[in-house]
Every structure is written in C-alpha cells, then in structure tokens.
C-alpha positions in Angstrom: -11.8 20.5 16.2 -9.2 23.5 14.5 -10.7 27.0 15.4 -12.4 28.9 11.9 -9.5 31.0 11.9 -7.5 27.7 10.5 -10.4 27.0 7.7 -10.1 30.9 6.8 -5.9 30.6 6.0 -5.2 31.1 2.7 -4.7 27.2 0.9 -1.4 27.5 0.8 -0.3 28.8 4.1 -2.6 26.6 5.4 -1.2 23.2 3.7 2.2 24.4 5.0 0.9 24.1 8.5 -0.4 21.2 8.1 2.6 19.1 6.3 4.8 21.0 9.6 2.4 19.0 11.8 2.5 16.2 9.9 6.2 16.4 10.2 6.5 16.8 13.4 3.9 13.8 14.6 5.7 11.2 12.5 8.6 12.3 14.2 8.0 11.5 17.9 4.4 10.1 19.6 2.0 12.8 20.5 3.5 13.2 24.2 6.8 14.3 22.5 5.4 16.5 20.1 7.1 20.0 20.4 4.7 23.2 18.9 7.8 24.7 18.9 9.3 22.8 16.4 6.0 22.7 14.4 5.5 26.9 14.0 9.4 26.4 13.0 8.8 25.0 10.1 5.8 26.6 8.9 7.1 30.1 9.2 5.0 31.1 11.5 4.7 32.1 15.4 3.7 30.3 18.4 0.8 33.0 18.7 -0.8 32.6 15.6 -0.3 28.8 16.5 -2.6 29.4 19.1 -5.5 31.2 16.6 -6.1 28.5 14.9 -6.2 25.3 17.5 -6.7 25.2 21.0 -3.2 22.5 21.8 -0.9 20.4 20.4 -3.6 17.7 21.3 -5.8 19.5 19.2 -3.7 20.3 16.2 -2.7 16.0 16.1 -6.3 14.9 16.6 -7.1 17.1 13.1 -4.4 15.2 11.2 -5.2 11.7 12.6 -8.9 12.2 11.5 -8.1 13.4 8.1 -5.6 11.1 8.2 -8.8 8.5 8.9 -11.1 10.5 6.6 -9.1 9.5 3.7 -8.3 6.1 4.4 -12.0 5.7 4.6 -12.4 7.1 1.5 -10.0 3.9 0.5 -12.0 1.3 2.5 -15.0 2.2 0.3 -12.6 1.8 -3.2 -12.0 -1.4 -1.7 -15.7 -2.5 -1.5 -15.8 -1.0 -5.3 -13.3 -3.2 -6.2 -15.1 -6.2 -4.8 -18.3 -6.0 -5.4 -18.6 -5.7 -1.7 -17.1 -8.5 -0.5 -16.6 -7.5 3.0 -14.0 -9.8 4.1 -11.7 -9.4 0.3 -12.6 -6.1 0.7 -10.8 -5.5 4.5 -8.1 -8.0 3.7 -6.9 -5.6 0.5 -7.3 -2.5 2.2 -5.4 -4.1 5.3 -2.3 -5.3 2.9 -2.5 -1.7 1.2 -2.8 0.6 4.1 0.3 -1.8 5.6 2.3 -1.7 2.4 1.3 0.1 -0.8 -0.2 3.6 0.0 2.0 4.7 3.6 5.1 6.7 2.8 7.4 6.5 5.6 5.7 9.9 6.6 2.4 8.3 7.1 4.4 5.0 8.0 6.1 6.8 11.0 3.0 8.7 12.1 0.4 5.5 12.3 3.5 3.6 13.9 3.4 6.5 16.5 0.0 6.6 17.2 -0.3 2.8 17.7 2.2 2.5 19.8 0.2 5.1 22.2 -3.2 4.3 22.1 -5.4 6.3 23.8 -9.5 5.8 23.5 -9.5 9.2 21.3 -7.0 7.4 18.8 -8.6 3.9 18.4 -11.8 5.6 18.0 -10.7 7.2 14.9 -9.3 4.6 13.5 -11.9 2.5 13.9 -14.5 5.2 12.2 -11.8 4.6 8.9 -14.4 1.1 8.4 -17.2 2.5 11.0 -17.7 5.9 9.6 -20.5 6.0 8.2 -22.5 3.8 10.5 -25.4 5.8 12.0 -27.5 4.4 15.1 -30.9 6.1 12.9 -29.7 3.7 9.9 -26.9 2.2 7.6 -25.3 4.1 5.4 -22.4 4.2 2.4 -20.7 1.4 3.4 -23.4 -1.1 4.7 -25.1 -0.8 1.3 -22.2 -1.4 -0.6 -21.5 -4.7 1.0 -22.5 -7.9 -0.5 -25.4 -9.5 1.6 -25.6 -12.7 0.0 -22.3 -13.3 1.0 -22.8 -13.3 4.7 -24.8 -15.0 7.4 -26.4 -12.2 8.8 -30.1 -11.1 9.0 -30.8 -8.0 9.6 -29.2 -4.4 9.5 -28.2 -4.7 13.3 -26.0 -7.8 12.9 -24.6 -6.2 9.8 -23.5 -3.5 11.7 -22.1 -5.7 14.4 -20.1 -7.8 11.7 -18.8 -4.4 10.8 -17.6 -3.8 14.9 -16.0 -6.9 15.1 -13.7 -7.0 11.8 -13.2 -3.0 12.8 -12.1 -4.0 16.4 -10.0 -6.8 14.7 -8.3 -4.9 12.4 -7.9 -2.3 14.0 -5.8 -5.0 17.5 -4.1 -6.1 14.4 -2.5 -2.8 13.7 -1.7 -2.0 16.7 -0.2 -5.9 17.6 2.0 -5.3 14.3 4.0 -2.2 16.0 3.9 -3.6 19.5 5.6 -6.9 18.8 7.5 -5.7 16.2 6.1 -7.7 13.4 7.2 -8.2 9.5 4.7 -7.0 7.4 4.3 -10.6 6.1 3.9 -11.5 9.7 1.0 -8.9 10.5 -0.7 -9.5 6.8 -0.7 -13.9 7.6 -2.3 -13.2 11.1 -4.8 -10.7 9.9 -5.7 -12.9 7.1 -5.6 -16.0 9.4 -7.9 -14.3 11.7 -10.5 -12.9 9.4 -10.8 -16.7 7.8 -11.4 -17.8 11.3 -14.3 -15.1 11.2 -15.5 -16.8 7.9 -15.3 -19.9 8.7 -16.9 -19.6 12.3 -15.6 -20.2 15.3 -18.2 -22.6 16.9 -19.3 -26.4 16.2 
C-alpha cells in the first residue's frame, strides 16, 4: 500500500501521479514498467516517488486495487438493476467490463495484467465480485442476491456459489487475452459456462 505521504499529497498532484502510473502500466506489463517513465510523466523526482511507494510493485498493486474497487461498485449496480439475479448481473457485468466501460488505457491495463497473472493479481481480480464477503458473516453483495432464484440452502452455499462464479469469470478474462479471442467469442464462451452452472452438470 502507498505510504501516508501519498495520501497527504494535494489532490491535483496525487491524481497526476496516479495518471502517470496508469499510463505506464497500460503501456507495458509490470515487469517491464519503468519508474523513470512514471516520474517523468508525473513531473516529480525519483526520490519523491519513493516517498510515496516502496517500489513499482507497490504502485502497481495500488492501481490494480483501485480498479477492482471501482469495478466492484459497478457489479453491485448490476445486482440492483437485475433485481438480485446473480447470473444476469454477472453476465451484464462481464459484457460491460469487456466492451462498454473501459477506454483504451484501461483495456490495455487489464490486458497486461491478465497476460501476466500472478496469485496476487488473481486475488485482486476476484475481489471485484467477492470483496464484500467476510468469514464472519454475509455482507452487501450477498444481501442483494435473490436467493429464490438459486438452489441453495445456506449462507455457506451462497458463498461457495459466488466463489465459483468469480473463478469462472476470471478464467474467461484470462482466456480472452491468452487465446486472443474476439469480444464476441469471449462473451459467448462466458454465457455458455454460466448457462451450464444454471442448469447444473450432473443428472
């Protein structure tokens, strides 16, 4: 996480640094990213960068978590829009995240992340759907889900369903980029897998 000095920056300067980091991490994957490029774009010294972040990995995961947090709010909105229908909401969210919402910079940022997946990247992506789940209880997302539409009997089963759907969505995003699928191919694959989950697999 960023150091306290980052959050104490004037808003304009903080946003300028965030934009510079987003540009660099959209241009290349994390392992190729250059702090020199970030500080040049932001108009700060290299020493200043280290006052705000430990290293480029610290900066990268901050940006990724911020993206995940924004997307989580969009997923929650889809649950509202679709009256708690989990499958309709996740399908609409998948479509939006892939086609409707990202500009070129965001699209390239996600592409670079998903072509170079680490356990930490996967964990953060899963938080888009799962960030409101807690071990000690059910939080906002689970309260919005219409359980009458699901064949579940407990909070625990609902949590498992969300984990499964989150994993399927993440794998589909990775496959979209690793297999260079078109947007339509990726969406059709996702919908097919969601339909299998809805119907059930075993006879």
